[in-house]
Kinemage of the C-alpha trace (Angstrom):
@kinemage 1
@onewidth
@group {chain A} dominant
@subgroup {mainchain}
@vectorlist {calphas} color= white
{ca met a 1} P -22.688 -28.514 18.848
{ca ala a 2} L -24.027 -27.348 15.818
{ca thr a 3} L -21.890 -25.931 12.545
{ca val a 4} L -21.698 -22.779 11.458
{ca thr a 5} L -23.089 -22.153 8.201
{ca ala a 6} L -22.123 -19.283 5.395
{ca trp a 7} L -25.389 -17.435 6.317
{ca gln a 8} L -24.927 -17.189 9.834
{ca leu a 9} L -21.797 -15.707 9.637
{ca pro a 10} L -21.576 -11.753 10.014
{ca tyr a 11} L -20.789 -10.069 6.195
{ca arg a 12} L -17.365 -8.516 7.680
{ca ile a 13} L -16.105 -11.343 8.377
{ca leu a 14} L -16.853 -13.264 5.048
{ca ala a 15} L -15.245 -10.082 2.911
{ca ala a 16} L -12.398 -10.205 5.030
{ca ala a 17} L -11.889 -13.718 4.347
{ca glu a 18} L -12.424 -13.344 0.704
{ca glu a 19} L -9.948 -10.164 0.783
{ca glu a 20} L -6.994 -12.638 2.242
{ca glu a 21} L -7.622 -14.806 -0.093
{ca asp a 22} L -6.960 -12.057 -3.185
{ca ser a 23} L -5.191 -9.697 -1.320
{ca ser a 24} L -1.055 -9.240 -3.119
{ca ser a 25} L 0.278 -8.278 0.044
{ca asp a 26} L 3.860 -10.282 -0.239
{ca pro a 27} L 6.835 -9.554 1.958
{ca thr a 28} L 9.145 -9.052 -0.591
{ca asn a 29} L 7.007 -6.186 -2.359
{ca ala a 30} L 7.693 -4.362 0.999
{ca val a 31} L 11.724 -5.151 0.521
{ca ala a 32} L 11.329 -3.744 -2.865
{ca phe a 33} L 9.441 -0.723 -1.634
{ca val a 34} L 12.122 0.178 0.651
{ca gly a 35} L 14.847 -0.738 -1.860
{ca leu a 36} L 13.363 1.565 -4.528
{ca cys a 37} L 13.030 4.185 -1.883
{ca leu a 38} L 16.741 4.240 -1.212
{ca val a 39} L 17.331 4.166 -4.901
{ca leu a 40} L 15.550 6.776 -5.323
{ca gly a 41} L 16.692 9.189 -2.680
{ca ile a 42} L 20.189 8.838 -3.640
{ca ala a 43} L 20.189 9.356 -7.004
{ca cys a 44} L 17.555 12.646 -6.296
{ca arg a 45} L 20.406 13.575 -4.040
{ca his a 46} L 23.412 12.945 -6.465
{ca leu a 47} L 21.674 14.735 -9.198
{ca leu a 48} L 20.369 17.424 -7.242
{ca his a 49} L 24.215 17.932 -5.349
{ca gly a 50} L 25.171 21.150 -7.431
{ca thr a 51} L 21.821 23.010 -7.799
{ca arg a 52} L 20.015 25.328 -5.327
{ca val a 53} L 16.758 22.821 -5.345
{ca pro a 54} L 16.174 21.577 -2.051
{ca tyr a 55} L 16.476 17.745 -1.415
{ca thr a 56} L 13.256 17.762 0.474
{ca val a 57} L 11.413 19.601 -1.848
{ca ala a 58} L 12.515 17.233 -4.814
{ca leu a 59} L 11.433 14.277 -3.077
{ca leu a 60} L 8.055 15.785 -2.478
{ca ile a 61} L 7.627 17.014 -6.067
{ca leu a 62} L 8.864 12.902 -6.981
{ca gly a 63} L 6.783 11.508 -4.422
{ca ile a 64} L 3.758 12.985 -5.676
{ca gly a 65} L 4.676 11.980 -9.324
{ca leu a 66} L 4.817 9.090 -8.336
{ca gly a 67} L 2.022 8.783 -6.103
{ca ser a 68} L -0.242 9.978 -9.111
{ca ile a 69} L 0.283 7.164 -11.596
{ca val a 70} L -2.119 4.668 -11.218
{ca ile a 71} L -0.709 1.172 -11.657
């Protein structure tokens, strides 16, 4: 059986293999993201308890602000 060399593989397969090596997807990142979201939601609800600002609007503005930060 003939061996497959790098020039025989389609570009998408090679790009996917390189992407997997450089990927920073780690299960702890997902857990940290969920934890951070919960903490920010609780803090937002606690800080805006006596005001007339709706909770969902505050979360929307907070999300837009955090999403606009480029790390």
